[in-house]
PDB file with one MODEL, atoms N, CA, C and O in Angstrom:
MODEL        1
ATOM      1  N   MET A   1       0.845  -1.192   0.000  1.00  0.00           N
ATOM      2  CA  MET A   1       0.000   0.000   0.000  1.00  0.00           C
ATOM      3  C   MET A   1       0.883   1.245   0.000  1.00  0.00           C
ATOM      4  O   MET A   1       1.848   1.345   0.757  1.00  0.00           O
ATOM      5  N   GLN A   2       0.529   2.184  -0.863  1.00  0.00           N
ATOM      6  CA  GLN A   2       1.188   3.486  -0.849  1.00  0.00           C
ATOM      7  C   GLN A   2       0.541   4.326   0.245  1.00  0.00           C
ATOM      8  O   GLN A   2      -0.684   4.384   0.351  1.00  0.00           O
ATOM      9  N   CYS A   3       1.364   4.970   1.051  1.00  0.00           N
ATOM     10  CA  CYS A   3       0.811   5.803   2.118  1.00  0.00           C
ATOM     11  C   CYS A   3       1.393   7.210   2.054  1.00  0.00           C
ATOM     12  O   CYS A   3       2.513   7.430   1.592  1.00  0.00           O
ATOM     13  N   ALA A   4       0.592   8.146   2.535  1.00  0.00           N
ATOM     14  CA  ALA A   4       1.013   9.540   2.636  1.00  0.00           C
ATOM     15  C   ALA A   4       1.427   9.795   4.076  1.00  0.00           C
ATOM     16  O   ALA A   4       0.758   9.363   5.015  1.00  0.00           O
ATOM     17  N   VAL A   5       2.539  10.501   4.235  1.00  0.00           N
ATOM     18  CA  VAL A   5       3.067  10.818   5.557  1.00  0.00           C
ATOM     19  C   VAL A   5       2.920  12.323   5.778  1.00  0.00           C
ATOM     20  O   VAL A   5       3.366  13.132   4.965  1.00  0.00           O
ATOM     21  N   TYR A   6       2.285  12.677   6.897  1.00  0.00           N
ATOM     22  CA  TYR A   6       2.089  14.082   7.269  1.00  0.00           C
ATOM     23  C   TYR A   6       2.922  14.369   8.506  1.00  0.00           C
ATOM     24  O   TYR A   6       2.662  13.829   9.581  1.00  0.00           O
ATOM     25  N   ASP A   7       3.917  15.216   8.349  1.00  0.00           N
ATOM     26  CA  ASP A   7       4.819  15.606   9.424  1.00  0.00           C
ATOM     27  C   ASP A   7       4.073  16.599  10.317  1.00  0.00           C
ATOM     28  O   ASP A   7       3.580  17.621   9.840  1.00  0.00           O
ATOM     29  N   THR A   8       3.995  16.293  11.616  1.00  0.00           N
ATOM     30  CA  THR A   8       3.128  17.050  12.509  1.00  0.00           C
ATOM     31  C   THR A   8       3.867  17.517  13.750  1.00  0.00           C
ATOM     32  O   THR A   8       4.550  16.741  14.419  1.00  0.00           O
ATOM     33  N   TYR A   9       3.716  18.810  14.045  1.00  0.00           N
ATOM     34  CA  TYR A   9       4.274  19.418  15.255  1.00  0.00           C
ATOM     35  C   TYR A   9       3.153  20.155  15.963  1.00  0.00           C
ATOM     36  O   TYR A   9       2.538  21.059  15.397  1.00  0.00           O
ATOM     37  N   VAL A  10       2.884  19.762  17.219  1.00  0.00           N
ATOM     38  CA  VAL A  10       1.801  20.374  17.989  1.00  0.00           C
ATOM     39  C   VAL A  10       2.360  20.821  19.333  1.00  0.00           C
ATOM     40  O   VAL A  10       3.052  20.061  20.012  1.00  0.00           O
ATOM     41  N   ARG A  11       2.054  22.069  19.716  1.00  0.00           N
ATOM     42  CA  ARG A  11       2.456  22.572  21.029  1.00  0.00           C
ATOM     43  C   ARG A  11       1.527  21.992  22.083  1.00  0.00           C
ATOM     44  O   ARG A  11       0.307  22.132  21.992  1.00  0.00           O
ATOM     45  N   LYS A  12       2.110  21.338  23.087  1.00  0.00           N
ATOM     46  CA  LYS A  12       1.336  20.733  24.162  1.00  0.00           C
ATOM     47  C   LYS A  12       0.930  21.785  25.192  1.00  0.00           C
ATOM     48  O   LYS A  12       1.416  22.915  25.170  1.00  0.00           O
ATOM     49  N   LYS A  13       0.029  21.390  26.094  1.00  0.00           N
ATOM     50  CA  LYS A  13      -0.439  22.296  27.155  1.00  0.00           C
ATOM     51  C   LYS A  13       0.711  22.825  27.997  1.00  0.00           C
ATOM     52  O   LYS A  13       0.671  23.971  28.446  1.00  0.00           O
ATOM     53  N   ASP A  14       1.739  22.004  28.220  1.00  0.00           N
ATOM     54  CA  ASP A  14       2.865  22.432  29.058  1.00  0.00           C
ATOM     55  C   ASP A  14       3.891  23.263  28.286  1.00  0.00           C
ATOM     56  O   ASP A  14       4.913  23.654  28.849  1.00  0.00           O
ATOM     57  N   GLY A  15       3.631  23.537  27.003  1.00  0.00           N
ATOM     58  CA  GLY A  15       4.519  24.365  26.195  1.00  0.00           C
ATOM     59  C   GLY A  15       5.515  23.577  25.365  1.00  0.00           C
ATOM     60  O   GLY A  15       6.074  24.113  24.407  1.00  0.00           O
ATOM     61  N   ASP A  16       5.752  22.312  25.710  1.00  0.00           N
ATOM     62  CA  ASP A  16       6.642  21.478  24.912  1.00  0.00           C
ATOM     63  C   ASP A  16       5.977  21.161  23.575  1.00  0.00           C
ATOM     64  O   ASP A  16       4.784  21.399  23.388  1.00  0.00           O
ATOM     65  N   VAL A  17       6.765  20.623  22.656  1.00  0.00           N
ATOM     66  CA  VAL A  17       6.256  20.293  21.327  1.00  0.00           C
ATOM     67  C   VAL A  17       6.222  18.777  21.146  1.00  0.00           C
ATOM     68  O   VAL A  17       7.173  18.071  21.482  1.00  0.00           O
ATOM     69  N   MET A  18       5.108  18.299  20.609  1.00  0.00           N
ATOM     70  CA  MET A  18       4.985  16.900  20.198  1.00  0.00           C
ATOM     71  C   MET A  18       5.258  16.836  18.701  1.00  0.00           C
ATOM     72  O   MET A  18       4.696  17.604  17.921  1.00  0.00           O
ATOM     73  N   HIS A  19       6.125  15.912  18.314  1.00  0.00           N
ATOM     74  CA  HIS A  19       6.410  15.691  16.891  1.00  0.00           C
ATOM     75  C   HIS A  19       6.007  14.265  16.573  1.00  0.00           C
ATOM     76  O   HIS A  19       6.513  13.318  17.176  1.00  0.00           O
ATOM     77  N   PHE A  20       5.090  14.114  15.622  1.00  0.00           N
ATOM     78  CA  PHE A  20       4.658  12.786  15.192  1.00  0.00           C
ATOM     79  C   PHE A  20       4.240  12.857  13.738  1.00  0.00           C
ATOM     80  O   PHE A  20       3.963  13.932  13.207  1.00  0.00           O
ATOM     81  N   ASP A  21       4.197  11.696  13.100  1.00  0.00           N
ATOM     82  CA  ASP A  21       3.704  11.604  11.732  1.00  0.00           C
ATOM     83  C   ASP A  21       2.329  10.961  11.749  1.00  0.00           C
ATOM     84  O   ASP A  21       2.091   9.983  12.458  1.00  0.00           O
ATOM     85  N   VAL A  22       1.427  11.529  10.955  1.00  0.00           N
ATOM     86  CA  VAL A  22       0.137  10.894  10.695  1.00  0.00           C
ATOM     87  C   VAL A  22       0.311  10.195   9.350  1.00  0.00           C
ATOM     88  O   VAL A  22       0.601  10.838   8.341  1.00  0.00           O
ATOM     89  N   VAL A  23       0.131   8.877   9.341  1.00  0.00           N
ATOM     90  CA  VAL A  23       0.341   8.081   8.125  1.00  0.00           C
ATOM     91  C   VAL A  23      -1.011   7.515   7.696  1.00  0.00           C
ATOM     92  O   VAL A  23      -1.688   6.845   8.476  1.00  0.00           O
ATOM     93  N   VAL A  24      -1.394   7.790   6.455  1.00  0.00           N
ATOM     94  CA  VAL A  24      -2.691   7.375   5.917  1.00  0.00           C
ATOM     95  C   VAL A  24      -2.500   6.803   4.518  1.00  0.00           C
ATOM     96  O   VAL A  24      -1.442   6.971   3.911  1.00  0.00           O
ATOM     97  N   GLU A  25      -3.530   6.125   4.010  1.00  0.00           N
ATOM     98  CA  GLU A  25      -3.476   5.656   2.632  1.00  0.00           C
ATOM     99  C   GLU A  25      -3.296   6.869   1.722  1.00  0.00           C
ATOM    100  O   GLU A  25      -3.862   7.932   1.977  1.00  0.00           O
ATOM    101  N   ALA A  26      -2.512   6.708   0.669  1.00  0.00           N
ATOM    102  CA  ALA A  26      -2.123   7.836  -0.183  1.00  0.00           C
ATOM    103  C   ALA A  26      -3.304   8.642  -0.715  1.00  0.00           C
ATOM    104  O   ALA A  26      -3.178   9.854  -0.894  1.00  0.00           O
ATOM    105  N   LYS A  27      -4.446   8.009  -0.974  1.00  0.00           N
ATOM    106  CA  LYS A  27      -5.589   8.728  -1.553  1.00  0.00           C
ATOM    107  C   LYS A  27      -6.428   9.469  -0.502  1.00  0.00           C
ATOM    108  O   LYS A  27      -7.408  10.126  -0.850  1.00  0.00           O
ATOM    109  N   THR A  28      -6.055   9.369   0.764  1.00  0.00           N
ATOM    110  CA  THR A  28      -6.809  10.013   1.846  1.00  0.00           C
ATOM    111  C   THR A  28      -6.641  11.529   1.775  1.00  0.00           C
ATOM    112  O   THR A  28      -5.515  12.010   1.649  1.00  0.00           O
ATOM    113  N   PRO A  29      -7.735  12.296   1.854  1.00  0.00           N
ATOM    114  CA  PRO A  29      -7.620  13.765   1.828  1.00  0.00           C
ATOM    115  C   PRO A  29      -6.854  14.300   3.045  1.00  0.00           C
ATOM    116  O   PRO A  29      -6.894  13.716   4.128  1.00  0.00           O
ATOM    117  N   HIS A  30      -6.161  15.417   2.841  1.00  0.00           N
ATOM    118  CA  HIS A  30      -5.388  16.061   3.908  1.00  0.00           C
ATOM    119  C   HIS A  30      -6.272  16.349   5.124  1.00  0.00           C
ATOM    120  O   HIS A  30      -5.836  16.165   6.260  1.00  0.00           O
ATOM    121  N   GLU A  31      -7.497  16.795   4.898  1.00  0.00           N
ATOM    122  CA  GLU A  31      -8.410  17.123   5.999  1.00  0.00           C
ATOM    123  C   GLU A  31      -8.661  15.905   6.884  1.00  0.00           C
ATOM    124  O   GLU A  31      -8.797  16.034   8.100  1.00  0.00           O
ATOM    125  N   LYS A  32      -8.720  14.731   6.275  1.00  0.00           N
ATOM    126  CA  LYS A  32      -8.949  13.499   7.030  1.00  0.00           C
ATOM    127  C   LYS A  32      -7.712  13.165   7.871  1.00  0.00           C
ATOM    128  O   LYS A  32      -7.845  12.691   9.000  1.00  0.00           O
ATOM    129  N   ALA A  33      -6.525  13.405   7.337  1.00  0.00           N
ATOM    130  CA  ALA A  33      -5.293  13.187   8.104  1.00  0.00           C
ATOM    131  C   ALA A  33      -5.275  14.096   9.330  1.00  0.00           C
ATOM    132  O   ALA A  33      -4.845  13.677  10.405  1.00  0.00           O
ATOM    133  N   ILE A  34      -5.733  15.326   9.179  1.00  0.00           N
ATOM    134  CA  ILE A  34      -5.813  16.250  10.311  1.00  0.00           C
ATOM    135  C   ILE A  34      -6.810  15.726  11.343  1.00  0.00           C
ATOM    136  O   ILE A  34      -6.540  15.780  12.543  1.00  0.00           O
ATOM    137  N   GLU A  35      -7.951  15.223  10.895  1.00  0.00           N
ATOM    138  CA  GLU A  35      -8.937  14.635  11.823  1.00  0.00           C
ATOM    139  C   GLU A  35      -8.327  13.486  12.611  1.00  0.00           C
ATOM    140  O   GLU A  35      -8.541  13.376  13.818  1.00  0.00           O
ATOM    141  N   PHE A  36      -7.563  12.627  11.932  1.00  0.00           N
ATOM    142  CA  PHE A  36      -6.921  11.506  12.615  1.00  0.00           C
ATOM    143  C   PHE A  36      -5.895  12.008  13.629  1.00  0.00           C
ATOM    144  O   PHE A  36      -5.771  11.454  14.721  1.00  0.00           O
ATOM    145  N   GLY A  37      -5.167  13.051  13.265  1.00  0.00           N
ATOM    146  CA  GLY A  37      -4.205  13.632  14.196  1.00  0.00           C
ATOM    147  C   GLY A  37      -4.898  14.188  15.431  1.00  0.00           C
ATOM    148  O   GLY A  37      -4.403  14.031  16.547  1.00  0.00           O
ATOM    149  N   LYS A  38      -6.036  14.835  15.236  1.00  0.00           N
ATOM    150  CA  LYS A  38      -6.812  15.360  16.370  1.00  0.00           C
ATOM    151  C   LYS A  38      -7.306  14.218  17.250  1.00  0.00           C
ATOM    152  O   LYS A  38      -7.317  14.331  18.476  1.00  0.00           O
ATOM    153  N   LYS A  39      -7.710  13.131  16.628  1.00  0.00           N
ATOM    154  CA  LYS A  39      -8.166  11.954  17.387  1.00  0.00           C
ATOM    155  C   LYS A  39      -7.019  11.429  18.264  1.00  0.00           C
ATOM    156  O   LYS A  39      -7.228  11.085  19.427  1.00  0.00           O
ATOM    157  N   TYR A  40      -5.821  11.373  17.700  1.00  0.00           N
ATOM    158  CA  TYR A  40      -4.664  10.946  18.479  1.00  0.00           C
ATOM    159  C   TYR A  40      -4.421  11.913  19.639  1.00  0.00           C
ATOM    160  O   TYR A  40      -4.191  11.483  20.769  1.00  0.00           O
ATOM    161  N   LEU A  41      -4.473  13.214  19.362  1.00  0.00           N
ATOM    162  CA  LEU A  41      -4.254  14.202  20.428  1.00  0.00           C
ATOM    163  C   LEU A  41      -5.256  14.011  21.563  1.00  0.00           C
ATOM    164  O   LEU A  41      -4.887  14.081  22.735  1.00  0.00           O
ATOM    165  N   GLU A  42      -6.520  13.771  21.221  1.00  0.00           N
ATOM    166  CA  GLU A  42      -7.533  13.517  22.247  1.00  0.00           C
ATOM    167  C   GLU A  42      -7.172  12.291  23.072  1.00  0.00           C
ATOM    168  O   GLU A  42      -7.369  12.286  24.288  1.00  0.00           O
ATOM    169  N   SER A  43      -6.654  11.264  22.439  1.00  0.00           N
ATOM    170  CA  SER A  43      -6.330  10.016  23.141  1.00  0.00           C
ATOM    171  C   SER A  43      -5.181  10.175  24.132  1.00  0.00           C
ATOM    172  O   SER A  43      -5.029   9.356  25.039  1.00  0.00           O
ATOM    173  N   VAL A  44      -4.371  11.224  23.967  1.00  0.00           N
ATOM    174  CA  VAL A  44      -3.245  11.458  24.881  1.00  0.00           C
ATOM    175  C   VAL A  44      -3.451  12.690  25.750  1.00  0.00           C
ATOM    176  O   VAL A  44      -2.501  13.212  26.333  1.00  0.00           O
ATOM    177  N   GLY A  45      -4.712  13.159  25.838  1.00  0.00           N
ATOM    178  CA  GLY A  45      -5.033  14.273  26.721  1.00  0.00           C
ATOM    179  C   GLY A  45      -4.642  15.642  26.218  1.00  0.00           C
ATOM    180  O   GLY A  45      -4.535  16.585  27.003  1.00  0.00           O
ATOM    181  N   GLU A  46      -4.427  15.767  24.911  1.00  0.00           N
ATOM    182  CA  GLU A  46      -4.039  17.056  24.319  1.00  0.00           C
ATOM    183  C   GLU A  46      -5.053  17.505  23.266  1.00  0.00           C
ATOM    184  O   GLU A  46      -4.713  18.247  22.344  1.00  0.00           O
ATOM    185  N   GLY A  47      -6.294  17.054  23.409  1.00  0.00           N
ATOM    186  CA  GLY A  47      -7.318  17.290  22.401  1.00  0.00           C
ATOM    187  C   GLY A  47      -7.670  18.733  22.139  1.00  0.00           C
ATOM    188  O   GLY A  47      -8.169  19.059  21.062  1.00  0.00           O
ATOM    189  N   GLU A  48      -7.423  19.610  23.102  1.00  0.00           N
ATOM    190  CA  GLU A  48      -7.781  21.019  22.900  1.00  0.00           C
ATOM    191  C   GLU A  48      -6.675  21.819  22.202  1.00  0.00           C
ATOM    192  O   GLU A  48      -6.834  23.012  21.940  1.00  0.00           O
ATOM    193  N   GLN A  49      -5.555  21.155  21.906  1.00  0.00           N
ATOM    194  CA  GLN A  49      -4.451  21.862  21.250  1.00  0.00           C
ATOM    195  C   GLN A  49      -4.754  22.064  19.769  1.00  0.00           C
ATOM    196  O   GLN A  49      -5.454  21.265  19.147  1.00  0.00           O
ATOM    197  N   GLN A  50      -4.216  23.145  19.221  1.00  0.00           N
ATOM    198  CA  GLN A  50      -4.468  23.505  17.822  1.00  0.00           C
ATOM    199  C   GLN A  50      -3.784  22.529  16.875  1.00  0.00           C
ATOM    200  O   GLN A  50      -2.613  22.189  17.040  1.00  0.00           O
ATOM    201  N   MET A  51      -4.541  22.092  15.883  1.00  0.00           N
ATOM    202  CA  MET A  51      -3.981  21.250  14.827  1.00  0.00           C
ATOM    203  C   MET A  51      -4.670  21.594  13.520  1.00  0.00           C
ATOM    204  O   MET A  51      -5.836  21.260  13.307  1.00  0.00           O
ATOM    205  N   THR A  52      -3.935  22.265  12.650  1.00  0.00           N
ATOM    206  CA  THR A  52      -4.439  22.691  11.353  1.00  0.00           C
ATOM    207  C   THR A  52      -3.437  22.227  10.287  1.00  0.00           C
ATOM    208  O   THR A  52      -2.511  21.472  10.581  1.00  0.00           O
ATOM    209  N   GLN A  53      -3.635  22.686   9.055  1.00  0.00           N
ATOM    210  CA  GLN A  53      -2.688  22.370   7.986  1.00  0.00           C
ATOM    211  C   GLN A  53      -1.308  22.935   8.289  1.00  0.00           C
ATOM    212  O   GLN A  53      -0.307  22.447   7.765  1.00  0.00           O
ATOM    213  N   GLU A  54      -1.251  23.960   9.131  1.00  0.00           N
ATOM    214  CA  GLU A  54       0.047  24.530   9.500  1.00  0.00           C
ATOM    215  C   GLU A  54       0.845  23.570  10.389  1.00  0.00           C
ATOM    216  O   GLU A  54       2.060  23.450  10.236  1.00  0.00           O
ATOM    217  N   GLU A  55       0.167  22.889  11.311  1.00  0.00           N
ATOM    218  CA  GLU A  55       0.827  21.950  12.215  1.00  0.00           C
ATOM    219  C   GLU A  55       1.032  20.574  11.572  1.00  0.00           C
ATOM    220  O   GLU A  55       1.954  19.849  11.946  1.00  0.00           O
ATOM    221  N   CYS A  56       0.191  20.218  10.623  1.00  0.00           N
ATOM    222  CA  CYS A  56       0.195  18.886  10.004  1.00  0.00           C
ATOM    223  C   CYS A  56       0.389  19.061   8.496  1.00  0.00           C
ATOM    224  O   CYS A  56      -0.565  19.315   7.761  1.00  0.00           O
ATOM    225  N   GLN A  57       1.638  18.920   8.051  1.00  0.00           N
ATOM    226  CA  GLN A  57       1.955  19.192   6.657  1.00  0.00           C
ATOM    227  C   GLN A  57       2.366  17.927   5.912  1.00  0.00           C
ATOM    228  O   GLN A  57       3.088  17.077   6.434  1.00  0.00           O
ATOM    229  N   PHE A  58       1.882  17.832   4.671  1.00  0.00           N
ATOM    230  CA  PHE A  58       2.256  16.695   3.828  1.00  0.00           C
ATOM    231  C   PHE A  58       3.772  16.650   3.701  1.00  0.00           C
ATOM    232  O   PHE A  58       4.420  17.676   3.490  1.00  0.00           O
ATOM    233  N   CYS A  59       4.332  15.446   3.832  1.00  0.00           N
ATOM    234  CA  CYS A  59       5.778  15.273   3.731  1.00  0.00           C
ATOM    235  C   CYS A  59       6.149  14.458   2.485  1.00  0.00           C
ATOM    236  O   CYS A  59       6.899  14.934   1.633  1.00  0.00           O
ATOM    237  N   HIS A  60       5.620  13.222   2.381  1.00  0.00           N
ATOM    238  CA  HIS A  60       5.982  12.374   1.248  1.00  0.00           C
ATOM    239  C   HIS A  60       5.059  11.164   1.155  1.00  0.00           C
ATOM    240  O   HIS A  60       4.247  10.900   2.041  1.00  0.00           O
ATOM    241  N   ILE A  61       5.214  10.435   0.041  1.00  0.00           N
ATOM    242  CA  ILE A  61       4.512   9.172  -0.202  1.00  0.00           C
ATOM    243  C   ILE A  61       5.557   8.064  -0.105  1.00  0.00           C
ATOM    244  O   ILE A  61       6.679   8.209  -0.591  1.00  0.00           O
ATOM    245  N   GLN A  62       5.172   6.952   0.532  1.00  0.00           N
ATOM    246  CA  GLN A  62       6.081   5.815   0.614  1.00  0.00           C
ATOM    247  C   GLN A  62       5.283   4.522   0.670  1.00  0.00           C
ATOM    248  O   GLN A  62       4.068   4.536   0.867  1.00  0.00           O
ATOM    249  N   GLN A  63       5.973   3.416   0.497  1.00  0.00           N
ATOM    250  CA  GLN A  63       5.369   2.101   0.649  1.00  0.00           C
ATOM    251  C   GLN A  63       5.223   1.829   2.143  1.00  0.00           C
ATOM    252  O   GLN A  63       6.178   2.001   2.901  1.00  0.00           O
ATOM    253  N   ALA A  64       4.037   1.407   2.569  1.00  0.00           N
ATOM    254  CA  ALA A  64       3.802   1.135   3.991  1.00  0.00           C
ATOM    255  C   ALA A  64       4.353  -0.238   4.366  1.00  0.00           C
ATOM    256  O   ALA A  64       4.078  -1.225   3.685  1.00  0.00           O
ATOM    257  N   PRO A  65       5.132  -0.303   5.452  1.00  0.00           N
ATOM    258  CA  PRO A  65       5.534  -1.611   5.968  1.00  0.00           C
ATOM    259  C   PRO A  65       4.294  -2.387   6.437  1.00  0.00           C
ATOM    260  O   PRO A  65       3.268  -1.771   6.724  1.00  0.00           O
ATOM    261  N   PRO A  66       4.363  -3.707   6.520  1.00  0.00           N
ATOM    262  CA  PRO A  66       3.182  -4.521   6.859  1.00  0.00           C
ATOM    263  C   PRO A  66       2.455  -4.093   8.135  1.00  0.00           C
ATOM    264  O   PRO A  66       1.226  -4.037   8.141  1.00  0.00           O
ATOM    265  N   ARG A  67       3.178  -3.791   9.208  1.00  0.00           N
ATOM    266  CA  ARG A  67       2.532  -3.407  10.473  1.00  0.00           C
ATOM    267  C   ARG A  67       1.745  -2.098  10.326  1.00  0.00           C
ATOM    268  O   ARG A  67       0.632  -1.970  10.836  1.00  0.00           O
ATOM    269  N   ILE A  68       2.332  -1.146   9.634  1.00  0.00           N
ATOM    270  CA  ILE A  68       1.662   0.140   9.429  1.00  0.00           C
ATOM    271  C   ILE A  68       0.468  -0.042   8.496  1.00  0.00           C
ATOM    272  O   ILE A  68      -0.596   0.531   8.731  1.00  0.00           O
ATOM    273  N   GLU A  69       0.636  -0.830   7.448  1.00  0.00           N
ATOM    274  CA  GLU A  69      -0.464  -1.100   6.521  1.00  0.00           C
ATOM    275  C   GLU A  69      -1.642  -1.732   7.265  1.00  0.00           C
ATOM    276  O   GLU A  69      -2.795  -1.377   7.021  1.00  0.00           O
ATOM    277  N   SER A  70      -1.356  -2.653   8.159  1.00  0.00           N
ATOM    278  CA  SER A  70      -2.409  -3.300   8.942  1.00  0.00           C
ATOM    279  C   SER A  70      -3.163  -2.289   9.795  1.00  0.00           C
ATOM    280  O   SER A  70      -4.392  -2.317   9.843  1.00  0.00           O
ATOM    281  N   ASP A  71      -2.436  -1.391  10.472  1.00  0.00           N
ATOM    282  CA  ASP A  71      -3.095  -0.356  11.285  1.00  0.00           C
ATOM    283  C   ASP A  71      -3.956   0.566  10.423  1.00  0.00           C
ATOM    284  O   ASP A  71      -5.062   0.939  10.815  1.00  0.00           O
ATOM    285  N   ILE A  72      -3.446   0.929   9.256  1.00  0.00           N
ATOM    286  CA  ILE A  72      -4.215   1.808   8.364  1.00  0.00           C
ATOM    287  C   ILE A  72      -5.486   1.094   7.902  1.00  0.00           C
ATOM    288  O   ILE A  72      -6.551   1.708   7.850  1.00  0.00           O
ATOM    289  N   GLN A  73      -5.387  -0.185   7.569  1.00  0.00           N
ATOM    290  CA  GLN A  73      -6.567  -0.927   7.134  1.00  0.00           C
ATOM    291  C   GLN A  73      -7.588  -1.067   8.261  1.00  0.00           C
ATOM    292  O   GLN A  73      -8.794  -1.016   8.016  1.00  0.00           O
ATOM    293  N   ASN A  74      -7.114  -1.244   9.488  1.00  0.00           N
ATOM    294  CA  ASN A  74      -8.016  -1.433  10.624  1.00  0.00           C
ATOM    295  C   ASN A  74      -8.559  -0.134  11.206  1.00  0.00           C
ATOM    296  O   ASN A  74      -9.711  -0.084  11.637  1.00  0.00           O
ATOM    297  N   ASN A  75      -7.734   0.930  11.224  1.00  0.00           N
ATOM    298  CA  ASN A  75      -8.104   2.173  11.907  1.00  0.00           C
ATOM    299  C   ASN A  75      -8.220   3.384  10.982  1.00  0.00           C
ATOM    300  O   ASN A  75      -8.770   4.413  11.374  1.00  0.00           O
ATOM    301  N   GLY A  76      -7.709   3.267   9.768  1.00  0.00           N
ATOM    302  CA  GLY A  76      -7.728   4.396   8.837  1.00  0.00           C
ATOM    303  C   GLY A  76      -6.456   5.213   8.873  1.00  0.00           C
ATOM    304  O   GLY A  76      -6.221   6.036   7.988  1.00  0.00           O
ATOM    305  N   TYR A  77      -5.615   4.993   9.906  1.00  0.00           N
ATOM    306  CA  TYR A  77      -4.391   5.776  10.043  1.00  0.00           C
ATOM    307  C   TYR A  77      -3.410   5.067  10.974  1.00  0.00           C
ATOM    308  O   TYR A  77      -3.749   4.091  11.644  1.00  0.00           O
ATOM    309  N   TYR A  78      -2.184   5.590  10.995  1.00  0.00           N
ATOM    310  CA  TYR A  78      -1.146   5.120  11.903  1.00  0.00           C
ATOM    311  C   TYR A  78      -0.427   6.360  12.410  1.00  0.00           C
ATOM    312  O   TYR A  78      -0.196   7.295  11.644  1.00  0.00           O
ATOM    313  N   ILE A  79      -0.071   6.380  13.686  1.00  0.00           N
ATOM    314  CA  ILE A  79       0.705   7.480  14.251  1.00  0.00           C
ATOM    315  C   ILE A  79       2.113   6.986  14.521  1.00  0.00           C
ATOM    316  O   ILE A  79       2.315   6.036  15.278  1.00  0.00           O
ATOM    317  N   GLN A  80       3.087   7.638  13.896  1.00  0.00           N
ATOM    318  CA  GLN A  80       4.500   7.362  14.156  1.00  0.00           C
ATOM    319  C   GLN A  80       4.981   8.407  15.157  1.00  0.00           C
ATOM    320  O   GLN A  80       5.211   9.561  14.797  1.00  0.00           O
ATOM    321  N   LYS A  81       5.130   7.998  16.412  1.00  0.00           N
ATOM    322  CA  LYS A  81       5.558   8.923  17.467  1.00  0.00           C
ATOM    323  C   LYS A  81       7.038   9.238  17.283  1.00  0.00           C
ATOM    324  O   LYS A  81       7.852   8.357  17.005  1.00  0.00           O
ATOM    325  N   MET A  82       7.363  10.519  17.447  1.00  0.00           N
ATOM    326  CA  MET A  82       8.751  10.948  17.300  1.00  0.00           C
ATOM    327  C   MET A  82       9.225  11.553  18.626  1.00  0.00           C
ATOM    328  O   MET A  82       9.704  10.833  19.502  1.00  0.00           O
ATOM    329  N   GLU A  83       9.091  12.872  18.771  1.00  0.00           N
ATOM    330  CA  GLU A  83       9.598  13.566  19.952  1.00  0.00           C
ATOM    331  C   GLU A  83       8.445  14.128  20.786  1.00  0.00           C
ATOM    332  O   GLU A  83       7.456  14.625  20.247  1.00  0.00           O
ATOM    333  N   GLY A  84       8.589  14.040  22.094  1.00  0.00           N
ATOM    334  CA  GLY A  84       7.631  14.669  22.997  1.00  0.00           C
ATOM    335  C   GLY A  84       6.294  13.976  23.102  1.00  0.00           C
ATOM    336  O   GLY A  84       5.367  14.521  23.702  1.00  0.00           O
ATOM    337  N   CYS A  85       6.165  12.784  22.534  1.00  0.00           N
ATOM    338  CA  CYS A  85       4.905  12.040  22.579  1.00  0.00           C
ATOM    339  C   CYS A  85       4.880  11.135  23.807  1.00  0.00           C
ATOM    340  O   CYS A  85       5.907  10.565  24.176  1.00  0.00           O
ATOM    341  N   PRO A  86       3.716  10.997  24.441  1.00  0.00           N
ATOM    342  CA  PRO A  86       3.629  10.061  25.556  1.00  0.00           C
ATOM    343  C   PRO A  86       3.889   8.636  25.092  1.00  0.00           C
ATOM    344  O   PRO A  86       3.603   8.279  23.949  1.00  0.00           O
ATOM    345  N   ALA A  87       4.430   7.832  25.987  1.00  0.00           N
ATOM    346  CA  ALA A  87       4.751   6.434  25.645  1.00  0.00           C
ATOM    347  C   ALA A  87       3.523   5.600  25.390  1.00  0.00           C
ATOM    348  O   ALA A  87       3.635   4.411  25.094  1.00  0.00           O
TER     349      ALA A  87
ENDMDL
END
């Protein structure tokens, strides 16, 4: 599966920055990737933080590894945690 990767930086309530990628099927609209990112933020207690096209920007298209492809098929998206994300 070809997937689109959206590089995302969101300022947390404590002022630190969370860096994560929202990974979706390549044909998924950007607005839907932002919705998925907001869903992730809600799941980690940061749901009220701003997330727009400015915070979540298209980065590239790549082939999804099997584990990521499975998550996308089951949930519609995958979150690749980078910096400042809760464990």
